[in-house]
C-alpha positions as CSV (number, residue, x, y, z in Angstrom):
1,M,71.0,171.0,82.1
2,T,71.4,172.3,78.6
3,Q,75.1,172.0,78.8
4,N,74.9,168.4,79.9
5,S,72.6,167.4,77.0
6,V,75.0,169.1,74.6
7,A,77.9,167.2,76.1
8,V,76.0,163.9,75.7
9,R,75.2,164.6,72.1
10,R,78.8,165.6,71.4
11,A,80.1,162.4,73.1
12,R,77.8,160.2,71.2
13,R,78.7,161.9,67.9
14,S,82.4,161.7,68.7
15,V,82.2,158.0,69.4
16,A,80.6,157.4,66.0
17,A,83.3,159.6,64.4
18,E,86.0,157.8,66.2
19,A,84.7,154.4,65.0
20,D,84.5,155.7,61.4
21,R,88.0,157.0,61.7
22,K,89.4,153.8,63.1
23,N,87.6,151.8,60.3
24,A,89.0,154.1,57.7
25,A,92.5,153.9,59.1
26,A,92.4,150.1,59.3
27,A,91.2,149.9,55.7
28,L,93.9,152.3,54.6
29,Q,96.6,150.4,56.5
30,R,95.5,147.1,55.0
31,A,95.6,148.6,51.5
32,L,99.1,150.1,52.1
33,D,100.3,146.8,53.6
34,R,99.1,144.9,50.5
35,R,100.7,147.4,48.2
36,D,104.0,147.7,50.0
37,N,104.8,144.1,51.0
38,G,102.1,141.9,49.6
39,G,100.7,141.2,53.2
40,S,103.6,138.9,53.8
41,T,104.4,140.4,57.3
42,G,100.8,140.0,58.6
43,H,101.2,142.9,60.9
């Protein structure tokens, strides 16, 4: 029971961390794209 609640907390926290990581990665990639090629490729 204790182990399960810990797993649920860890999962919930990792989901939030994953979302933050994806948002940060996307923002960084957009910045790099703008710097490297002016956003001309659109990828």
